C-alpha positions as CSV (number, residue, x, y, z in Angstrom):
1,M,-30.3,-188.0,-26.1
2,N,-27.0,-189.1,-25.3
3,T,-26.0,-191.9,-23.0
4,I,-25.2,-189.5,-20.1
5,K,-28.4,-187.6,-20.2
6,A,-30.3,-191.3,-20.4
7,L,-28.5,-192.3,-17.4
8,G,-29.1,-189.3,-15.4
9,T,-32.9,-189.5,-16.3
10,L,-33.0,-193.2,-15.2
11,L,-31.2,-192.5,-11.9
12,L,-33.4,-189.4,-11.2
13,I,-36.6,-191.4,-11.7
14,A,-35.2,-194.5,-9.7
15,G,-34.2,-192.4,-6.8
16,A,-37.6,-190.4,-6.7
17,L,-39.4,-193.7,-6.8
18,G,-37.2,-195.1,-4.2
19,L,-38.0,-192.1,-2.0
20,A,-41.7,-192.2,-2.6
21,Y,-42.3,-195.8,-2.0
22,G,-39.5,-197.0,0.1
23,G,-38.9,-200.5,-1.1
24,F,-40.6,-203.1,-3.2
25,S,-42.1,-206.6,-2.8
26,Y,-42.1,-209.6,-4.8
27,T,-43.4,-213.2,-4.4
28,R,-41.4,-216.3,-4.2
29,T,-42.4,-219.9,-4.6
30,T,-40.7,-221.7,-1.5
31,H,-42.2,-225.2,-1.4
32,E,-44.4,-227.4,-3.7
33,A,-45.9,-230.7,-2.6
34,R,-47.6,-233.3,-4.8
35,V,-49.8,-236.1,-3.6
36,G,-51.5,-238.0,-6.3
37,P,-53.4,-235.8,-8.5
38,F,-53.3,-232.9,-5.9
39,A,-50.7,-230.3,-5.9
40,M,-49.8,-227.6,-3.4
41,T,-47.8,-224.5,-3.6
42,M,-46.4,-222.3,-0.8
43,Q,-45.4,-218.6,-1.8
44,D,-43.6,-216.1,0.5
45,R,-43.9,-212.4,0.1
46,Q,-40.7,-210.7,0.3
47,T,-40.1,-207.0,0.9
48,V,-36.8,-205.2,0.0
49,P,-36.7,-201.9,1.6
50,I,-34.6,-199.1,-0.2
51,P,-32.5,-196.8,2.1
52,I,-33.3,-193.2,2.2
53,W,-29.7,-192.3,1.4
54,A,-29.9,-194.5,-1.7
55,G,-32.9,-192.6,-3.0
56,L,-31.4,-189.2,-2.3
57,A,-28.0,-190.4,-3.9
58,G,-30.0,-191.2,-7.1
59,V,-31.7,-187.9,-7.2
60,V,-28.5,-186.0,-6.5
61,V,-26.2,-188.0,-9.0
62,G,-29.1,-188.0,-11.8
63,G,-29.7,-184.4,-11.3
64,A,-26.0,-183.6,-11.7
65,L,-25.5,-186.0,-14.8
66,L,-28.5,-184.0,-16.4
67,L,-26.8,-180.5,-15.6
68,I,-23.5,-181.4,-17.5
69,P,-23.4,-179.6,-20.7
70,A,-23.4,-181.7,-23.8
71,G,-19.8,-182.2,-25.1
72,K,-18.3,-181.6,-21.7
73,A,-18.8,-184.9,-20.4
74,P,-15.4,-186.5,-19.1
75,R,-14.2,-189.3,-21.4
76,A,-12.9,-192.6,-20.1
77,G,-9.2,-193.0,-21.1
78,G,-8.4,-189.5,-22.0
Protein backbone atom coordinates (compact mmCIF):
# COMPACT_ATOMS: atom_id res chain seq x y z
CA MET A 1 0.00 0.00 0.00
CA ASN A 2 1.51 3.31 -0.98
CA THR A 3 1.51 6.51 1.06
CA ILE A 4 -1.48 8.09 -0.72
CA LYS A 5 -3.68 5.05 -0.04
CA ALA A 6 -2.57 4.90 3.60
CA LEU A 7 -3.33 8.60 4.06
CA GLY A 8 -6.71 8.14 2.37
CA THR A 9 -7.57 5.24 4.66
CA LEU A 10 -6.51 7.21 7.74
CA LEU A 11 -8.58 10.25 6.73
CA LEU A 12 -11.60 8.11 5.93
CA ILE A 13 -11.49 6.35 9.31
CA ALA A 14 -10.83 9.58 11.24
CA GLY A 15 -13.68 11.36 9.44
CA ALA A 16 -16.10 8.50 10.13
CA LEU A 17 -15.11 8.42 13.82
CA GLY A 18 -15.50 12.20 14.01
CA LEU A 19 -19.02 11.95 12.61
CA ALA A 20 -19.93 9.01 14.85
CA TYR A 21 -18.67 10.41 18.16
CA GLY A 22 -18.77 14.17 17.56
CA GLY A 23 -15.72 14.84 19.75
CA PHE A 24 -13.41 13.42 22.37
CA SER A 25 -12.67 14.00 26.04
CA TYR A 26 -9.51 13.95 28.10
CA THR A 27 -8.57 14.53 31.74
CA ARG A 28 -6.15 17.28 32.72
CA THR A 29 -4.52 17.77 36.11
CA THR A 30 -4.99 21.41 37.13
CA HIS A 31 -4.06 21.83 40.80
CA GLU A 32 -1.91 19.94 43.22
CA ALA A 33 -1.65 20.62 46.95
CA ARG A 34 0.65 19.03 49.52
CA VAL A 35 0.23 19.54 53.24
CA GLY A 36 2.59 17.36 55.23
CA PRO A 37 2.01 13.72 54.32
CA PHE A 38 -1.27 14.51 52.52
CA ALA A 39 -1.51 15.22 48.81
CA MET A 40 -4.50 16.41 46.82
CA THR A 41 -4.86 16.65 43.05
CA MET A 42 -7.67 18.30 41.10
CA GLN A 43 -8.52 17.01 37.64
CA ASP A 44 -10.69 18.68 35.02
CA ARG A 45 -12.38 16.76 32.24
CA GLN A 46 -12.06 18.64 28.96
CA THR A 47 -14.23 17.95 25.91
CA VAL A 48 -13.12 18.85 22.38
CA PRO A 49 -15.98 18.91 19.85
CA ILE A 50 -15.30 17.90 16.25
CA PRO A 51 -17.39 19.91 13.78
CA ILE A 52 -19.58 17.98 11.35
CA TRP A 53 -17.90 19.70 8.39
CA ALA A 54 -14.50 18.37 9.52
CA GLY A 55 -15.79 14.79 9.67
CA LEU A 56 -17.43 15.12 6.27
CA ALA A 57 -14.27 16.63 4.79
CA GLY A 58 -12.20 13.72 6.14
CA VAL A 59 -14.57 11.17 4.60
CA VAL A 60 -14.72 12.94 1.23
CA VAL A 61 -10.98 13.63 0.92
CA GLY A 62 -10.07 10.16 2.21
CA GLY A 63 -12.45 8.53 -0.26
CA ALA A 64 -11.07 10.64 -3.10
CA LEU A 65 -7.50 9.65 -2.23
CA LEU A 66 -8.49 5.98 -2.26
CA LEU A 67 -10.05 6.36 -5.73
CA ILE A 68 -6.87 7.80 -7.32
CA PRO A 69 -5.40 5.04 -9.50
CA ALA A 70 -1.93 3.81 -8.56
CA GLY A 71 0.76 5.61 -10.52
CA LYS A 72 -1.56 8.51 -11.45
CA ALA A 73 -1.12 10.47 -8.23
CA PRO A 74 0.29 13.97 -8.79
CA ARG A 75 3.88 14.42 -7.69
CA ALA A 76 5.27 17.44 -5.92
CA GLY A 77 7.65 19.54 -7.96
CA GLY A 78 6.98 18.06 -11.33
